N, C-alpha and C positions, 0 to 999 in steps of 0.2 A: 827810361827805367820805370817799372811799375812801383808805386808807392802804396803802402798799406799801413793802417793803424789797428792796433789790438786794444780793444775796450774791455775793462774789467769792471764788474759791478761791486759796489759796496753799499750796503743798506745800513742806515742809521735810524733806529727806533726813537726818533726825536720828534715830539709833537710840536707843530708850528703854532704860534699864537692864533687863537680862534679869530675867525672872521668877525668884523663888525657890520658886514652887510652881505646880502645874498642876492642872487639873481633869479628873476621869474619870468619865463618858465625855466631858465637854466642859462648857462653862459654862452650857449651856441644856438644859432638858428640855421638850419640847412633846409632849403625849400626850393620848389620848382615854381617859376613865375610864368604867368601868360605873356605871349608875344607883344601884345599891343593893349595892355590894361595896366592901370595903376594898382599896385598892391603895397600894403603897409606891414612892416615888420618891426616889432617893438620888444625889447627887453627891459623889464623894470628893475630897478635897484631899491631892495628893501632894507630899512634900518633895523638891525637885530639887536640894538641896544636901547637903553632909556635915555641916552644923550643925543644931541643934535650932531649930525654928520656933516663935515664939510668935505666933499669929494671933488676931485677933478677927473677929466679924461684926457687921453692923448690917442690920436689916430695914427697907428704905427704901420699899417698896411691898408692900401686903398687902390684897388684895381677893379676896373670894370670897362666893358667894351665901349668904344667910340660909338656915340649915338644914343647910349642909354641916359636917361635922366634920373638923377639920384638927388633927393633932398634929405638933409639931416636935421633932426630936431632933438633937443634935450629939454630939461625942465626950465630952461631960461629962454630959449628962442628956437626958431626954425631958420636954416641957413640955405641960401640959394647956392652960394659958392661954399665949397666944403672947407671949414676950417681944420686946422691940425690939432687944436687942443681948445679947452674951455673949463671953467669952473661951473659945477652946478650950484643952483641955489640951495641953501641949507636944507638938509633932509631930516625932518623930524621923526619921532616914532610913530606918528599917525599919518604920515605922508610917504611919498617915495620919489626917487629920481627915475630917469629913463633915458635910453637911447632909442630913437625911432628912425627908421629909413623908409622913405617912400619911393618906389622905383617903378619905372616904366621903360622896357627894353625897346619899344618902338620898332618891333619886328627884326631886331638884331640878335642873333643867337650868341651865346656866350655865358660866361661864368663871372659873377662879382664876388670878390673877396674883400670884406672890411674887417679889421681886427683894431679893437680899442684896448687900451690899458685904463682900468679904473683904480684910483688910488686915493688915500687921504691927500689933501692938498698940502703941498710942500714935501711930500715923502713919496716920491715916484717908485722907490725901490719896493715898497710894500704894496704891490699891484696884484689885481685880479684881471685875467684876460677875458674879453667879450668878443665873440666872432659871429659875423653874418656871412653865410655862403649861399648865394642865390644863382640859380641857373635857368636860362631860357633856351628851349630847344634841344635839351638833352640832359642827362644825368650823369654824375660822377660818383664813384664808390672807392672805398679803400679797405683792403682787407690785411689785417695784421696777424702774423703767425703766433701760434702758441696761445696759452690760456694763463700764463703767470701774471703777476701784478703789473710787470713792466717787460717790454721786449725791445730789442734793437736789432737792426739788420742794415746792411751787411756787415759782418765782423769777421776778418778785418774790413776796414773801410778805407777808400782812397779819395773820394770826392764829397760824398753825402752820407750821413748817418740818419737813419730814421728811428724814432723812439716812439713807442705806443704805450700809453697808459691804460691798462685794462682794469684798473681799480676804480672804485667809487669815491676816492679821495683825491684831492690835488697833491701833485708832488712837486717839490722844488728840487731841481737837479743842478749839481755842480760838476763840470767837466775839468778835471785836474791832470797835471803831468806827474812824473814819478817823484818830484821833489815836493809834492803837495800844492803847488801853486794853482789857484783857480783861474782857469782860461776863460770859461764862460759859466754863467749862472742864469737859469730861466725856470719858468713854471709850466707844467703840463696839466691841463685840467682833466677831470675824470673822462675816460673813454675817448681820449683825444690822441692824435698822432702829431708829431713835431719833426720837421726836417732840419738837420743841423749841418751846415757846410763844414767840412773838415779839410778841404784841399789846401788851406793856408797853413795847416799844421805840418811840422816835420815828421819824418819816419819815427816810429817808436811806439811805446806803450802808455796809454792814458787810461784814466779811471773815471767812471760816472758813479758819483755819490749821490743818492737821492734820499729826501726827508719826507716822511709821511705826514700829511696834513690831518687834522681831525676830520671825522666823517659827520656830515650832517644828514641825518635820515628823515 
């Protein structure tokens, strides 16, 4: 029997708390790398306050082809074996933290996806997502339909729901059932697409409620 879910949008014009840090050059690096050369890819974490920030990171997605060499560095150390999490050294208003990946595919074609959560130490729920998507030997692209602030497809969905944020703000999204119970909660960065598995949900109607973040121009 085919299963389908119907998704209904609810928009709440609620402004989230302003970020205390920002990413430079942005929260995502998508790049093509050479087959047999080392390349360095770095995202800096800037302190947007006059206070000292104590931040941590957690590596929540780590995929790369066998044969690739990947070294991870933060403002504490460089790691030959990839850890799953660490605390940054304190970030003052006159310095910065960073995540840096040094990559060599060694002539192996494929794509590497690393996703980090950056958050105040001890408060993982208040995170910002940082992503590295590096490809050797080919390119990938994603096209999202429509020009509204947020799009989803397919609807109804049976296995996977795709959500695209076309806005320049970060959205926090809650997936709820008809009783208002929150089943999933996640963030979508500006101009980013997210894949949400829904095959574990029962047949019925569900709601997506998204909250607009402040815009940093």
